[in-house]
N, C-alpha and C positions, 0 to 999 in steps of 0.2 A: 406450522410451516418452518419455524426456526430450526428445530433439531433436524428434520428431514432435509431442509434446504441447505443447512451447513454440511451435512453428510454428503449430499450430492455435489455441492460446491467443492468440497475437498477432493472428491474423486475425479471430478471433471474440470480441473483448472486451478483450484485453490492451493493444491500442493505445489504446483509449479510457481505460482505467485509468491507463496510463503518461502520457498527455497530462494527465489530471487532476492527478496528482502533480507533473508538470513545471510546470503552471500555478501550483499552490500554491507550488512552489519559487521561481518567478519573482516572484510577489507578495511572498513573504517577503524576497527579496533586494533589494527596493526600498529597504529601510532598512538601515543599517549594523548595527543591533542584530539584525536578523532573518537576516543572512547565514548563521550556523551552522545555523539552522533550515532555510533554503533548501537548503543543501548536503545535509542529511539527507533532504530531500524528493527531491532528484535521485538519491540512492542508492536510495531506495525506488521511484523511477520505473523504474529499471533492473530491479528485482526484479518490479515489477508487469507489466513487458513480457514477462519470461521467468522465471516462478516455479518451473517443474518442476525437480526435482533440487536445490533449495535449501531450507534450513531456517532458521527465525528463532528465535534464543535471546534470552530476556529477562533483563535484569539491571539494574544501575544503582543509584543511590543517591538522596539527597535532591535533588540538582541535576536529575536525570532526572525525578523526581516533579514538581518545580515547572514544568519545561518542558512536561511532559505535560499539566499542568492548563491552562496558557496555550494550548497547542496544541489541546486538546480544545475549548475555547471558541471559538477563532478558525477553525481549519481542520479539525479532526478529525471533527466530527460530519457535515459534508457528504460527506467522502470515505468515511466508514463507511457512511452511508446508501446511497451509490452502490454500494458493493461488496456490501452485503447485498441490495439490490434485484436487482442483476444475478445474484447467487448464487442467490437464490430462484427467479428465472426459469429459470436454467440447470438447477436441480435438479428441475424439473418433468418433464424427460425423463431417461431412463436414461443416454443417451449424454452428457448434460451434467453429470452428477453430479460427476465429477472436476474439471471446470472450476468448478462451483459451490463445491466445497470449497476450491479455491484462492482464490476471491473471499472466502469467510468468513475465511480466513487473512489476507487483505489488510485486511479490515474490522477485525480485532483489531489489526493493525499500525497502521491509521489512527487508532485510539483511543489507542495507547501507543507512538509511534515512538521515543521517546528512551530509551536504555538497551537498545535492541534491536540485535542483531548478526546479520547474514546470513552463513551459511556454506554 
């Protein structure tokens, strides 16, 4: 299911999600201070293109919390809204439920990307 799921995911929504994360990464990389944030966005762009077979583990400390608060205000809410909207649309059909659940996983990640590790 992993390979086929990732291929179908990429064709029917993953490319759009990956482009959104990539655009956010490019915008963050415009300033020197935002480069670490942009690099994290590029990591999650790869995850959002091919999410099946990968898990996200959350951790981190005070530094992650502060970065997550800044991220949430600047970029997190639009990415989360995009993922939730696409996830709800996909969950309207039985076939789209696994893809919708992956979008909900990405929505949570869009709200708290720092301190998260993808395995």
